[in-house]
C-alpha positions in Angstrom: 207.4 201.1 381.6 206.2 198.3 383.8 203.6 195.8 382.4 200.1 196.3 384.1 198.9 192.9 385.7 196.5 191.1 383.7 193.1 190.6 385.6 192.8 187.2 387.0 190.3 186.7 390.1 190.1 184.9 393.3 191.1 181.5 392.4 194.1 182.6 390.5 195.1 184.7 393.5 194.6 181.9 395.8 197.0 179.7 393.6 199.6 182.5 393.5 199.7 182.5 397.2 200.3 178.7 397.4 202.6 178.4 394.3 205.2 181.3 394.8 206.3 180.1 398.3 206.2 176.7 397.0 208.6 177.3 393.8 210.9 178.9 396.3 211.0 176.5 399.1 211.6 173.3 396.5 214.6 174.9 394.5 216.8 177.7 393.5 215.1 178.3 390.5 215.7 181.0 387.4 213.4 182.4 385.3 215.0 183.5 381.9 213.0 185.3 379.0 210.1 186.6 381.0 210.1 189.6 378.3 209.8 187.1 375.3 206.1 186.4 376.5 203.9 189.0 374.9 202.6 191.5 377.2 199.3 191.3 375.9 197.1 189.4 373.5 196.8 185.4 372.8 200.0 183.3 373.5 200.4 179.5 373.1 203.1 178.5 375.3 204.6 175.2 374.2 206.6 173.4 377.1 208.4 170.2 377.9 207.2 168.1 380.7 209.8 166.3 383.0 208.1 166.2 386.4 204.6 166.9 387.9 206.1 169.9 389.5 206.4 171.8 386.1 202.8 173.0 385.9 203.7 174.9 389.5 206.7 176.7 387.9 204.9 177.1 384.6 202.1 179.0 386.3 204.4 181.1 388.4 206.7 181.8 385.1 203.8 183.0 383.3 202.4 185.0 386.3 205.8 186.6 386.8 205.4 187.9 383.3 202.2 189.5 384.5 199.9 187.2 382.4 197.3 184.6 383.6 197.9 180.9 382.5 195.3 178.8 381.0 196.7 175.1 381.2 195.5 172.0 379.2 195.4 169.1 381.6 193.9 165.8 381.6 190.3 166.0 382.5 190.4 163.6 385.4 191.9 166.3 387.4 188.8 167.7 387.5 187.5 165.0 389.5 190.0 165.6 392.4 188.5 167.4 395.5 189.4 171.0 396.0 191.9 170.7 392.9 188.9 170.3 390.5 187.3 173.4 392.0 190.6 175.5 391.6 191.0 174.4 388.0 187.2 175.3 387.2 187.4 178.5 389.1 190.7 179.7 387.3 189.3 178.8 383.8 191.9 175.8 382.9 191.2 173.7 379.9 190.2 169.8 380.5 191.6 167.6 377.9 189.6 164.5 376.6 191.8 162.1 374.9 190.7 159.3 372.7 186.9 160.0 373.2 184.0 161.9 371.4 184.9 165.1 373.7 188.3 165.2 372.1 187.5 168.1 370.0 186.1 170.0 372.9 189.4 170.5 374.2 190.8 171.9 370.9 187.6 174.2 370.8 188.1 175.4 374.4 191.8 176.5 373.7 190.8 178.1 370.6 188.1 180.2 372.6 190.9 181.1 375.2 193.1 182.2 372.6 190.5 184.4 370.7 189.6 186.0 374.2 193.5 186.9 374.5 194.5 184.6 376.8 197.7 182.5 377.4 197.3 178.8 376.8 199.9 176.4 378.1 200.2 173.1 376.5 202.6 170.2 377.1 202.6 168.2 373.8 204.2 165.1 375.2 200.6 164.4 377.0 202.5 163.2 380.3 206.0 163.5 381.7 208.7 162.4 379.4 209.7 158.7 379.6 213.1 159.3 378.1 215.7 158.1 380.7 217.8 161.3 380.2 214.6 163.8 380.2 214.6 164.7 376.7 211.3 165.6 375.2 209.5 162.4 373.8 207.4 161.8 370.5 204.5 164.1 371.0 200.9 164.3 370.4 199.6 166.5 367.5 197.0 168.6 369.0 199.4 171.4 369.6 200.0 171.7 365.7 196.1 171.8 365.2 195.7 174.6 367.8 198.7 176.6 366.3 197.4 176.1 362.8 193.9 177.1 363.6 195.0 180.2 365.6 197.5 182.8 364.1 198.8 183.7 367.2 202.5 183.7 368.8 203.8 180.3 369.7 206.5 180.4 372.3 208.7 177.7 373.7 209.1 177.1 377.5 211.5 174.4 378.9 211.9 173.3 382.4 215.2 171.8 383.7 215.9 170.5 387.4 212.4 169.9 388.4 212.7 166.0 388.1 215.8 166.3 390.2 213.2 167.4 393.2 210.5 165.1 392.1 211.0 162.1 389.9 207.7 160.4 389.6 208.6 157.5 387.8 211.6 156.5 390.4 209.2 157.5 393.5 211.7 160.2 394.7 211.1 163.4 396.2 214.3 165.2 397.1 213.9 168.9 397.7 217.0 169.1 400.1 219.6 170.2 399.3 218.0 172.8 397.2 218.4 172.0 393.5 219.2 174.6 390.6 216.0 175.0 388.5 215.7 176.7 385.2 212.8 177.8 383.3 213.5 179.5 379.9 211.3 181.2 377.3 212.5 181.5 373.6 211.5 183.8 370.9 208.2 183.0 369.1 208.3 180.3 366.7 207.8 181.0 363.1 205.2 179.0 361.6 204.5 180.9 358.3 205.7 178.5 355.9 203.0 176.0 357.2 200.0 178.2 357.1 197.9 177.9 354.3 198.6 174.4 353.5 195.8 171.6 353.8 195.6 170.4 357.5 196.1 166.7 357.4 197.8 164.2 359.4 201.2 164.7 357.5 201.1 168.4 358.2 200.2 167.9 361.8 203.0 165.6 362.5 205.4 167.8 360.6 204.4 171.0 362.6 204.4 169.2 365.8 207.9 167.8 365.4 209.0 171.3 364.3 207.6 172.8 367.8 209.1 170.1 369.9 212.5 170.0 368.1 212.5 174.2 368.8 211.9 173.1 372.6 214.6 170.1 372.6 217.0 172.5 371.0 216.3 175.2 373.5 216.7 172.6 376.6 219.9 171.4 374.9 220.9 175.1 375.7 219.9 175.2 379.1 221.7 171.6 379.7 224.8 172.8 378.0 225.0 169.5 376.1 223.9 168.1 372.7 220.3 167.1 372.0 219.6 163.5 370.7 218.7 163.4 367.1 215.3 161.5 367.5 212.6 161.9 369.8 212.1 159.1 372.3 209.1 156.8 371.7 207.1 155.1 374.5 206.7 151.3 374.3 203.3 150.2 373.0 
């Protein structure tokens, strides 16, 4: 039986009208594992980040699974004309880093999950600086959210979006149309971590575990072995 579309609202509908044709125009993309995203209830989606195009494809991927995504994104985007209005109207979650408001982001994510929403997070915090495009050393907020909320945590990987738009090299090359892949994996088992005291060590351990699953799934998509360690940014 076909899934019933999760109720969204005007701003999500408007975004979909823009995003669907955009994803088609920018590449020949393949959505793998749509059925692995739970049809109902709370879900935390943990994704790699290689291009500023990723949220467009992530949004359409989740929407094609008949769910409505709530992204965790840097709060400065809420100050951008028009975009800020869309973000507020569609219920996205601003992330305040290294400030007294940082906990507010985690509370907002928890509230969304407890309301049965799909929350999408890019734990790296920005597009990867790994020259080869592998996930880099990630922030531990994702672990705190995952441990605070006993909900399905699913990995989502993007590959090919950086071939279209490479921010660091200032390259935008939509033609010829590239092959893009988004792949959702099975929920990640975190049972061995639950019930333990949540401290910095556990948060680091869980974050690395989550991103190792993402990295290994990306290796399958790329058809090549993943690096043994995560790339670290200088400074």
